[in-house]
N, C-alpha and C positions, 0 to 999 in steps of 0.2 A: 347785375340789370345792365342791359344793353341800354344806349342811347345816342343821339343822333352829337354827328359831329361836324364840325367845319372842315370844306377843303379847300379850303383860303389860305389855311395859314403861311404866313411867309417861314421862307427857308432861315434857316440858321447854319451858327456854327458846330461843331459836336465833336469832339472828343471822344472816339470807342473806346480806347484805353484806360483811361483815369479821366475821364467826364463824370458828373454826377448821377444821380439817378432821376433828378428832374429833368437836366440836358438829355439825356435820352428816350423821356417818354416826348417832349418835345420834338425830339429829332423825327422817331416814329409815327409821331400825327402830324409832324407835316410833310412826310416823305422824305426829307434826310435822306435817312437810313430805313431799313425794312427792319423787322423783327428776325427774319430769316438771316438776313447779313447779319447784324448784331450778334446773334446766337452763335452764328457759324465763326464770326471773330473770336470773340468769347471763348470757345472748344480750341480754334488756333493758338491763344494765347496757353491756355492750357495744355496742351501739347508741346508747347515750345519753352514754359516755364516753370511747370509742377514738378516735374524731378529737379528741382534744387531746392526746392521748400517741401514737396508732400502735403499738401495741403488739404487733395482731397482722400475719401476713403473710395465714394463710389462715383460714377461719371453717370448722367441720363442724356448720352447726346441722341439716341435714334430720339424718345419721346419728348423730348427737347425741339430737336426740329421738328416735327411734325406737329408740336403745338404753337410751332412759331409760325409756320404755313399758316394753322388754320386761324391766327390771330391777324396776319396778313390781309387774308381772305373775307375777314369781318371788315377791317380797315378799308378796305375797298369799295363797301357796301355805304360805309359811311356809319358805320359805330363800333366802337367800342367795349371792352368787355367791362375796365373798370379801370381804377385810378393807376391797376400798374399794366395796363395793357401790354403785354409784346417783350416785358422786362427783364431778362436774363439776371436772375438771384439762385443764393446758395444760404443750405440749410444746415444747422449745427448735426451731426449725424446723433444727437440726444432726443431731436424729436422724431417719432414717425411721419414716412409717408408712406405712402399706400402703391403698391408695387414695388417699391424701390429700397434697397437694403438697408437698413437703419442696425448699427453693430451699438452704441457708446462707447466701443472699444473692448468689449466684454467679448471673450476669445467663444462663450456657449450662444453666445448674439451672433456670430458671423454670417451665418446663413439667415438671418433671420427677414421677412419681409413682412412687414405689416399691411396688413385686409384694409385699414384705415389714414387719415390723416391725423396728425396734432392739431387741436385745434385754432392755433395759430398759422400752422401749414396750410391748414383750408382758408383760413380767410385770405390769404397771401393766394392762392390757385384762385379763391371766387375775385380776387380784384383782377387778374388777368395777370402775374407775376408765370414766371415758364423757369422752375426748377432746374438748374446746370448740373446739380451734384450735391452729395454732401462730403461736408469738413470735419475734418478730425477732432476729435477729440479726445482726452484722457480716461483712461478706465472711471466708469460713471461718473462722467464729468466733474472730476473729484482731486483736477491738483492743478498748479498755475505752471502747468508745464503743461507739455501735448504728446503726448505719448502712448501706444498700447505695442498690444501684441499682435494685434488683428494689423494693423496700417504701418505701424513704426512709428519712426516721431518726425513732427514736424517742426524746420528751421526756420528763422528768423529772414524775413526776406532783403532785410539791412546788414545782417551778418549773419551767415548761415550757421555760423559753428554759436551761435545762442537762441536762446528759446524765443518762441513766438509769443508765448507767454501761455496761460491756458483761464477756465478751458476751454473756450473757444479761440483756441489759437491757430485751428486750421481754418478759420472764417478772415479770421483780422488778418493774414498770410494773404489768405485768397485774394482778397479786397485790394491790400498793401499793392499784390503784383498784379494787381490789372484783368482779375478773372471773375466777374463778376459785380453786379452792382448795389445788390442788398445782402447781408444776413441775416439769420433770425438765430440770435443769441441765448443764453441765460443766462444771470449771476446770481449767485448766493455769496462768494468768497471772492467776488472779484471778474466773474468769467468772462466780462464783458469789457470791464474796465483795463484790466491787468494787461489783457492781449490787445487791447487797442493801444494803448501806453506802449507799450513794447517795438508796435508794429507801426505807430504812428497814422491812426486811424482813426476815427471817430465812432463811440459810442454811445448809447442810452441806457440807462440802469433804472427804468420804470418805476413809479410809485405801485408798495407790495399792493398786488392780487390785480392790478390796472389791466393785465394781460393773462387770459386765462394760461394756468401749465398742463391742461390736459393732455394725454399724448407724449408727455416729455418720460426720458426714461435717467435712472430711478422713479419709482420701482420697476422692476426687473416685468415684462409682459408675462400676463396671464389670460382667462378666457373673455375678460372684459379686454377690446379694443375698440377705441384708443387712448384707454386708462380713466383712472378716475379722477375727480374733481378733487386738488388738494386743499383748496381753498381755505378751509376748516383749520387744517392742522400747520397750515403753511406761516409761518411771522416771519420770514428771510427772503427766501429766493424769489426770483424775477425772471421773466421773461422779454427781452428788448430786442430793437432795432440795432445794428450794425450797419458803416455804413464809410464812405471815404469824405462826404461830405455835409457839413453840421443840418443843413437843408433838407438831405436825404432822411435823417432819423424823424424827423417831424410827417415825409412822406409816410412811414412806416409803419410808423406809432400808429396815425390815424386809420391805417386800414387793420392791425393785428388788436390795438385795446379795443376793450368792452367786455361787460357781462359775460362770463358761463352760458354756456346755450340751456341748462337747466334753470339759470337765473335770468335769462332773456326775457320772461312772461314777464314777469315786473320792475324789470331794469332797463335804461337807456343808459347811453356815456355819450358826452361830446366834450371834444378838449376845449378845456377853457381858454380863453386868450392871455395872451402873456401881460404882466401886469403895467407895462410903458410901451410905448410905442418907436423911443429912438433910444440910443446906448447913453447919452447923458443924463437920463434920468433913472438912470440905475442909481440905486444904492446898494453898496457892496461889502459885505467883509470877507475877509482870510487870513488864514496863515500859512506861513511858509516852513514852518518846524516846530517840532515838539520835543521835548528831552524824552518823551517816552518810545518815541520812534525816529532817532536822529536822520533827517534826510542828505540822500547824496549831496554834496555841496554846492553842484552844478545844476541839480533840480531845484535846487531852495532859491538858487539866483535866477534861473528861468521863470518863479513863478513868484517873485520879489519885481520883478520888471513886468510882466503882467500887470498886473496892481499898479507900478509906477506908466504903463501905458495909460491904462484906464482911467488912471489921475489927470494925464494931462487930455484926458479925450472929455474931460468936464466929468466924469462920474466920482460921485460921493465913495471913497472907499477908505474901511478902515480896521486897520489889525485888531487880532487876537479872539479867542475862541467865547461863544459864548455863556451870559451867566446859567450856572448850572448841565455845561457841558465842563465832563472830565476826561481825559481822552483816555487814561488809561482802565478808568473803570468804565468807561463805551465798549472798552475791546474785550476786560474781563466776561459781562455779559452776554457781548454778544458771542463769544469764543463758545462759553459754555453750551449759547442757543445754538450755538453750528453743531458743536456735536449732537445735540438732540435730534436735530431733523436730520442727521446723515445717519444715527443710529439704525434708520430701517435698513439699512445695506449690510444683502449679508457676508461682508466681507469683517464685520466689527463681531466675529465670537466671543463667548468668555476668555478664550485660551487667548483671542486675540488683546482681549484690554487685560488681561493678566499681564501677559509680555509688558505690556506700554508701563504698566505699574512698576515695572523694574527700572524702568530708564528715567525714574524719576532722579535720579543721584546725579544727572547731567547738568551740565550749568545752566539749563533753559528748563530745568524739570519742574517749575512752577507752571510755566507755558502748558506744559503735558499732563501736569494735574489739571488743570482748568480745563481741557479737552475731556480727561477720562470723567471725572466728574458730573459731566454733560452727558456721555454717553452713556452713565449710568443713573439720573438722577430720577428723583420722585416726579409724580405728577404734582403735588404740594410744591414743589419747589421749581417746578417747570414755571407754574401760575407766580411764584413769586418772582421769576426773571422775567416774568410776561410785563409784571407792571412796572417793572423797571424798565422795560422796554418802550413801553407806552409812554413814562414820565420825561425819558427821553425824545419822543416823539415833539409832547408838551410844551418842553424847552426850547427847541426848534422851533414849534410853531408863535409860542410868544414871542422869540427875535426876529422872526418874518413878519411879524405885525410892523417891525420899524426895518428892516434890511430886505431885502428883496430876492438876494442870492448870498452864497459862502463859499471863498476858492480856496481849494488846497493843492496839495500836491498828490499825486495819482498814485503813488508808490514811495519807498525810499529809494529806490536805485532803478537805474534804468533796466534794458533785456541784459540778461547774465549768462553765462554758457552753460549748455547742455548739464543738467547733473544728476544723474539716476541711478547711483553708486547705492544707494542706500533708501528707508523710506523716508518722508518726509521727517520724522522726528530727529533722524541722523545728521541731515543735511547743511552744510555750512555753505554758502555762497561767498565768491570772492566779486566784489565791486571793484569799481579803481578807485577807491579810499578806501574801505578797510574792509576783514571779511564781514560778515554775515550772519547770522543765525536763519534759517528757510520760511519761518515762521512770521519773523520782523514783516513779510515781505507782506501778508493780510492784512497788516494793521491798519493803513491809511483808509483803506475801503470799509471802515468799520463804524463809522459814526451813520453815515447814510445808510448802508445794511439796517443795521441795529433800531434805525426810528424809521426803516420802512419808504424814505424821500427819494425823490426823484436826482436821478445826478446824471447831465451831460458832460461826455470827454473826450476833449480837443484835441489835439496835436497843436503847441506852443513853440516847441524850440527844438535843437538837436543838443549833445555833449559834443565834448570834443573826439570823443571816439565815432560822432556821426552815427547814434543813435536816440530815438526817439523820445521827446518829452512830452508827457500831456499833463493836462491840467484838468484839475474835477471841478465843476461846476451845480453845488447841490443847492435845490431849492426847497419851496414849501408843499407840503404832501397834497397829491394829487394837480398841483400844478404843475405840472411838466411841460405844458406849452412855453413855464416861462424862462427855465432853465434849457430848451431850445432855441428860444428865440436870442436869448444870450452868447450860448453858444452861436451863434451862425454872424452876431455883430463881433464879437470879440474876433473868429476869424480871420473877419474881414480887417481886423487891422494888426492881426500874428501872423499874417499869410496862408496859413491853413495846411492841407494837404499838401504833402513834398513826395513824389515817386520814388519808392530808392534806386540808384543805381543800378544797371542792367537789366531794366524788364522793360526796354522799347519794343 
């Protein structure tokens, strides 16, 4: 819906390379820069820098510039198209985009062009956003590295020899390199949090089913486009915003959140207010490490430093897991449910499952056994696990009657070297402290995912090897505004986003 705007907005300073989306919108509205100028600037940066990181699958330059011109013409008449008027954004290649190739890394979808937008994509478009292009994803959005046979490998802007993370690795790399202002991502196994952490950007894993998943791949496209509503089957996966700055996450979430179209006849959504109005009023719990998944010493020290800084700011801080939360039990339940959720994939044939069983003799066979049990789970056992999942949420909700948020590491390691030699069950990754089993990198994201709770991830430090370190800020179910508010406040005392070197 169009609305009148003031033509007397004061001029403001704005960084078109690494500035915030909020700042970009103010600059467009004040006439500091036009949407067309900003969109052209983003494409110039893509042409200059994308070869180093390979973040994009498909670009949308001609259409984007056409829409940017239209946005400027609309603004000249005193109207705005919506809260994202004329803002260049990028979209994970997992989400259908009308008239724009969407592959999700599948060779069989290399030339697939959807007729309609995914629901969340449409909400961004309706808000006035301009899609610059589609960002790279692993096949089926199913890895913590980003590579496929359609587009190749996405590199980390901080070190091209290392992974950008996955599965929204293309989006995090593009944001870090200043090639767009917002990204639409998804998170089932850390797919927003891991790449945001590895690339030094911000991401928000929204509360479960807060943002509709319709139009995402998988499942693979059918005659129904843009896809079915999986809400009734979905117990883990979410859609969420990614950006360079915490304030932008709240902006994007306010646009994409809300009931699925078929539920909108009865339901409405509005973002609740944050629990507190200033940093010193918050009461926060945290952990820096756990024997179940030992954390890299530099990451542990960084998380501890954040807790120390908050305490110095007057925040009430207490260390330790909540009562009723056992990290190892959480992960075991999560991993089985994760396998059950992805079992819809055509990749998990009976022969593949039998092959996976043969790997149980490996040192980490117990982890694989849990996954295979999930792939072949009965409905009775799935419901039993679902009850455990909801008990986990209940334990956290009891905890959040006293505490406002909970801080923990984003991963046990920083970004690691590209490793595509085997499937994930056979991979060992090298960290600067010791060798790690690949699946260890799924563990620290599991508490929030299992309980369906919101998490805002922001960068809070760097390792000695100049790799970003992020922190997870987890909060109460459906109180996404609290973690987003706290993230913005912590960002102010921890430094926030830093551009990687070489992307000026």
